[in-house]
C-alpha positions as CSV (number, residue, x, y, z in Angstrom):
1,M,-83.9,86.9,-119.9
2,G,-85.7,89.9,-118.7
3,N,-84.2,92.5,-116.0
4,F,-84.4,91.9,-112.5
5,L,-83.5,95.3,-111.1
6,G,-86.6,96.9,-109.4
7,S,-86.4,99.6,-106.9
8,F,-83.6,99.1,-104.5
9,G,-83.3,101.0,-101.2
10,R,-80.7,100.9,-98.5
11,K,-83.3,99.0,-96.4
12,E,-85.5,97.5,-98.9
13,L,-85.0,94.8,-101.5
14,S,-87.3,94.4,-104.3
15,V,-86.4,92.2,-107.4
16,L,-88.8,92.2,-110.3
17,T,-88.8,88.8,-112.4
18,V,-89.9,89.3,-115.6
19,R,-91.4,86.3,-117.6
20,D,-92.8,85.8,-120.8
21,A,-93.1,82.0,-120.6
22,D,-96.9,82.0,-119.7
23,D,-97.9,84.2,-122.5
24,I,-96.0,81.6,-124.9
25,V,-97.3,78.7,-123.3
26,A,-101.2,80.1,-123.8
27,A,-100.1,81.2,-127.6
28,L,-98.6,77.6,-128.2
29,R,-102.2,75.9,-126.7
30,T,-104.1,78.4,-129.1
31,A,-101.8,77.5,-132.0
32,L,-102.5,73.8,-131.2
33,T,-106.5,74.3,-131.4
34,D,-106.0,75.1,-135.2
35,A,-103.1,72.9,-136.0
36,G,-103.1,70.6,-138.8
37,E,-101.5,67.0,-138.3
38,V,-98.3,68.2,-139.6
39,E,-97.8,71.4,-137.5
40,R,-99.1,69.3,-134.5
41,P,-95.9,67.2,-133.3
42,G,-94.0,70.2,-133.5
43,L,-96.4,72.6,-131.6
44,E,-96.5,70.0,-128.9
45,A,-93.0,69.6,-128.8
46,A,-92.4,73.3,-128.0
47,L,-95.4,73.6,-125.7
48,R,-93.5,71.1,-123.5
49,V,-90.5,73.1,-123.8
50,A,-92.6,76.2,-122.8
51,E,-94.3,74.8,-120.0
52,E,-90.7,73.7,-118.4
53,A,-89.8,77.4,-118.6
54,A,-92.6,78.8,-117.0
55,A,-92.1,76.1,-114.0
56,V,-88.6,77.5,-113.2
57,P,-88.6,79.2,-109.7
58,E,-87.8,82.9,-109.4
59,R,-85.0,81.9,-107.2
60,E,-83.3,80.0,-110.4
61,L,-83.9,82.8,-112.7
62,R,-82.2,85.4,-110.3
63,G,-79.5,83.0,-109.3
64,R,-79.3,82.6,-113.3
65,W,-79.4,86.1,-113.9
66,V,-76.7,87.0,-111.3
67,R,-74.3,84.6,-112.6
68,E,-74.7,85.8,-116.1
69,Q,-74.1,89.6,-114.5
70,R,-70.9,88.6,-112.6
71,A,-69.8,86.6,-116.0
72,S,-69.9,89.6,-118.0
73,V,-67.1,91.6,-116.1
74,G,-65.4,88.7,-116.0
75,Y,-65.7,86.9,-112.7
76,L,-64.8,83.3,-113.1
77,G,-65.0,82.5,-109.5
78,P,-66.7,80.2,-107.1
79,D,-70.7,80.7,-106.8
80,D,-70.3,81.8,-103.4
81,E,-71.0,84.6,-101.1
82,S,-67.5,86.0,-101.1
83,V,-66.7,90.0,-101.4
84,R,-65.4,89.2,-104.7
85,A,-68.5,87.2,-105.8
86,V,-70.6,90.8,-104.7
87,K,-68.1,92.8,-105.9
88,A,-68.6,91.6,-109.4
89,L,-72.1,91.9,-109.2
90,R,-72.0,95.5,-108.1
91,D,-69.3,96.0,-111.1
92,A,-72.0,95.0,-113.7
93,Q,-74.8,96.2,-112.2
94,P,-73.5,99.6,-110.2
95,E,-76.9,101.0,-109.4
96,L,-77.2,98.0,-106.9
97,S,-76.8,98.8,-103.2
98,L,-74.5,96.5,-101.1
99,L,-77.5,95.0,-99.5
100,A,-79.2,94.3,-102.8
101,A,-75.9,92.4,-104.2
102,V,-75.4,90.6,-101.3
103,Q,-78.8,89.7,-101.4
104,L,-78.8,88.5,-104.9
105,T,-75.8,86.5,-104.5
106,R,-77.1,84.6,-101.7
107,D,-80.3,84.0,-103.6
108,A,-77.7,82.7,-106.6
109,V,-75.7,80.5,-104.1
110,R,-79.2,78.9,-102.9
111,A,-80.4,78.6,-106.2
């Protein structure tokens, strides 16, 4: 999964979502045009998986990222907006401002 840290200021939250799924979908579609009968079923299955990945909303991706970051520092608590959840995210990503960590934590709860 990509990195979601953008430019976080004290007054502004900006999150960059990095996705490769659209490029992968396009590459699989191109490969299907030249595929033989033996390759076709596997490429079609791969295309379905890639299309599903491309359809995941950004909020859900951010929520997943937040959970992964908190888990990386041993946070096993609930997926809520508690002080401990926000602190775990900031421990994992110290460059986050408090405002950014709170907003990302809220997004994770709502994802």
